[in-house]
C-alpha positions in Angstrom: 0.0 0.0 0.0 1.2 3.5 -0.9 0.2 6.5 1.2 0.4 10.0 -0.2 -0.2 13.0 2.2 -1.2 16.3 0.7 -1.5 19.7 2.5 -5.3 20.0 2.2 -8.4 18.4 0.7 -8.2 20.4 -2.6 -4.6 19.3 -3.1 -5.5 15.7 -2.3 -8.5 15.6 -4.7 -6.4 17.3 -7.4 -3.7 14.7 -7.1 -6.3 11.9 -7.5 -7.7 13.7 -10.5 -4.2 13.7 -12.0 -3.9 9.9 -11.4 -7.3 9.4 -13.2 -6.2 11.7 -16.0 -2.8 9.9 -16.4 -4.5 6.5 -16.6 -7.2 7.7 -19.0 -4.7 9.3 -21.3 -2.6 6.1 -21.3 -5.8 4.0 -22.0 -8.7 5.8 -23.5 -10.8 2.6 -23.1 -10.2 2.6 -19.4 -12.7 0.8 -17.2 -13.1 3.3 -14.3 -14.7 2.5 -11.0 -16.3 5.4 -9.2 -17.5 6.3 -5.7 -19.9 8.9 -4.3 -20.1 11.1 -1.2 -19.0 14.6 -0.2 -15.3 13.8 -0.5 -15.8 12.8 -4.2 -17.5 16.0 -5.1 -14.1 17.8 -4.9 -12.5 15.1 -7.1 -15.2 15.4 -9.7 -14.9 19.2 -9.8 -11.2 18.7 -10.7 -12.0 16.1 -13.3 -14.5 18.4 -14.9 -11.9 21.2 -14.9 -9.4 18.9 -16.6 -12.0 18.0 -19.3 -12.8 21.7 -19.9 -9.2 23.1 -19.8 -7.0 20.2 -20.9 -9.5 18.3 -23.1 -9.4 15.2 -20.9 -11.4 12.7 -23.0 -14.0 10.4 -21.4 -15.7 9.4 -24.7 -14.3 5.8 -24.9 -14.2 4.9 -21.2 -16.6 2.8 -19.2 -17.6 3.5 -15.6 -18.9 1.3 -12.8 -20.1 2.7 -9.5 -19.5 0.9 -6.2 -23.1 1.0 -5.0 -26.6 2.2 -5.1 -29.4 2.4 -2.6 -32.2 -0.1 -2.8 -35.6 1.4 -3.6 -34.6 4.8 -5.0 -35.5 5.8 -8.6 -32.6 7.2 -10.7 -34.3 10.6 -10.7 -34.3 10.8 -6.9 -31.8 13.5 -5.8 -30.5 11.0 -3.2 -29.8 8.2 -5.7 -26.2 7.7 -6.7 -27.3 7.7 -10.4 -28.5 11.3 -9.8 -25.4 12.2 -7.9 -23.1 10.9 -10.7 -25.1 12.7 -13.4 -25.1 15.9 -11.4 -21.4 16.0 -10.4 -19.6 14.4 -13.3 -21.4 12.7 -16.2 -23.3 15.7 -17.5 -20.2 17.9 -17.5 -17.8 15.6 -19.5 -18.1 13.8 -22.8 -18.7 10.3 -21.4 -21.3 8.3 -23.2 -24.1 7.8 -20.7 -24.7 4.3 -22.1 -21.3 3.4 -20.9 -22.0 4.4 -17.3 -23.1 1.6 -15.0 -24.7 1.5 -11.5 -26.5 -1.3 -9.7 -30.3 -1.2 -10.2 -31.7 -0.7 -6.8 -35.2 -1.1 -8.2 -34.7 -4.6 -9.7 -37.5 -7.0 -9.1 -34.9 -9.7 -8.2 -32.0 -8.0 -6.3 -29.9 -11.2 -6.2 -30.1 -11.6 -9.9 -29.2 -7.9 -10.3 -26.1 -8.5 -8.2 -25.0 -11.4 -10.4 -25.7 -9.4 -13.5 -23.6 -6.5 -12.3 -20.7 -8.8 -11.5 -21.0 -10.4 -15.0 -21.0 -7.0 -16.7 -17.8 -6.0 -14.9 -16.2 -9.2 -16.0 -17.5 -8.8 -19.5 -15.4 -5.6 -19.8 -12.3 -7.4 -18.5 -12.6 -6.1 -14.9 -12.1 -2.6 -13.5 -8.8 -0.9 -14.4 -8.9 1.8 -11.8 -11.2 1.9 -8.9 -11.7 5.1 -6.9 -12.7 4.6 -3.3 -13.8 6.7 -0.3 -14.0 5.4 3.2 -16.9 5.6 5.7 -16.6 6.4 9.4 -17.3 2.7 10.0 -14.3 1.8 7.8 -16.3 0.6 4.9 -15.4 0.8 1.2 -18.5 0.8 -0.9 -21.2 -0.3 1.5 -19.1 -3.2 2.9 -20.1 -2.7 6.4 -18.4 -4.4 9.4 -18.2 -8.2 9.1 -18.2 -8.1 5.3 -16.3 -11.1 4.1 -13.0 -10.3 2.4 -14.0 -12.5 -0.5 -17.6 -11.1 -0.8 -19.1 -10.3 -4.1 -21.7 -7.7 -5.3 -24.7 -8.2 -3.0 -27.4 -6.5 -1.0 -26.1 -5.2 2.4 -28.0 -3.8 5.4 -26.6 -0.4 6.5 -25.3 0.0 10.0 -26.5 2.7 12.5 -23.1 4.5 12.0 -23.7 4.7 8.2 -27.3 5.7 8.6 -26.3 8.5 10.9 -23.5 9.6 8.6 -25.7 9.8 5.5 -29.0 10.9 7.2 -28.5 14.6 6.5 -29.1 14.2 2.8 -32.4 12.5 3.4 -33.7 14.8 6.1 -33.4 12.2 8.9 -32.5 8.5 9.5 -36.1 7.5 9.4 -36.3 8.6 5.7 -33.2 6.7 4.6 -33.2 3.4 2.7 -32.0 0.6 5.0 -30.2 -1.4 2.3 -27.9 -0.9 -0.6 -26.4 -3.0 -3.4 -22.6 -2.8 -3.2 -19.6 -4.3 -4.9 -18.1 -6.9 -2.5 -14.7 -6.6 -0.9 -13.5 -9.4 -3.2 -14.9 -7.6 -6.2 -12.9 -4.5 -5.3 -9.7 -6.5 -4.6 -9.9 -7.8 -8.2 -9.7 -4.3 -9.6 -6.3 -3.7 -11.3 -5.6 -0.6 -9.3 -7.3 1.0 -6.3 -7.0 4.6 -5.2 -8.7 5.7 -1.9 -9.3 9.4 -1.2 -10.0 10.6 2.3 -9.9 14.1 3.8 -10.8 15.7 7.1 -10.1 15.0 10.7 -13.2 12.9 11.0 -11.5 10.2 8.9 -8.2 10.3 10.8 -8.9 7.4 13.1 -10.3 5.1 10.6 -7.5 5.9 8.1 -4.9 4.9 10.7 -6.8 1.7 11.3 -7.2 0.9 7.6 -3.5 1.6 6.7 -1.6 0.6 9.8 -3.9 -1.7 11.7 -4.6 -5.4 11.4 -6.6 -6.8 8.5 -10.1 -7.4 9.8 -13.6 -7.9 8.4 -14.7 -5.3 11.0 -13.0 -2.6 8.9 -13.4 -3.6 5.2 -10.9 -0.9 4.0 -8.1 -2.9 5.7 -8.4 -5.5 2.9 -6.6 -3.0 0.7 -3.4 -4.0 2.5 -3.8 -7.2 0.5 -4.0 -5.4 -2.9 -0.9 -5.4 -5.1 -1.5 -1.8 -6.2 -3.4 0.2 -3.7 -2.8 4.0 -3.1 -4.3 6.0 -0.2 -4.3 9.8 -0.8 -5.1 11.9 2.3 -4.9 15.4 3.5 -3.0 16.5 6.6 -6.1 16.2 8.8 -6.9 12.7 7.7 -3.3 11.7 8.1 -3.0 13.1 11.6 -3.1 9.7 13.4 -0.8 7.8 11.1 2.4 6.7 12.9 4.7 6.6 9.8 3.8 10.0 8.3 7.4 11.0 7.8 8.2 7.8 6.0 5.2 8.2 3.7 6.3 11.7 2.8 9.8 10.6 2.1 8.7 8.0 -0.3 6.4 10.4 -2.2 9.2 13.0 -2.4 11.9 10.6 -3.6 10.4 7.7 -5.5 10.7 8.2 -9.3 7.3 6.6 -10.0 5.6 9.6 -8.4 7.6 12.2 -10.3 4.8 12.8 -12.8 2.4 13.7 -10.0 4.6 16.0 -7.9 
């Protein structure tokens, strides 16, 4: 696992945007995995800027989102389809037919999960997966006790996640209680993973995810098993990491990061 510490959330998001741009320019047919949430809004602003000012081309790429709430229509402002359209897809030249999210309205949710897995495999897997991290340590909606080999499935949301996301719905009582999410095993099969986390509210769980033991109680710790996982954080989110100076030295001195510095 590689850890990159940036001065603030804007710098962290801008660096992840440069990683996406570098991969997309190297492979215009990139299969790109995407995440949602407040942290990602900053990332998508930077990607839109790169599209507008540097002609970053999304026209041939395919996208797969990590998750979607069960029971929300795509036009619902709280659905992740709406979120992606609003923050990214409508502002770049991606073909909307090439953007994929789980269908939380499917009559048979188990079949929908199998279909989503099969669609990802049909495109040869995800080349670059962008991840956030929840306060419960989850990636996607892989809540505590998610098996490390789990596949795309329906997952019940924990009280911590409900509380974290309730503001957008106007209260926990108005939130969906379930979501379809890529599994931890699905995520680990992505060719490259980049996790973006900012703010002091993520400091404790980032320290656990990066430097703690691998445990199904914190699904993000599974990224320690991934051959190419990068964690990008701002100073606040990095505040509880024990090896901060070491991570900074690597980023400042390793040739592989020269194109990002």
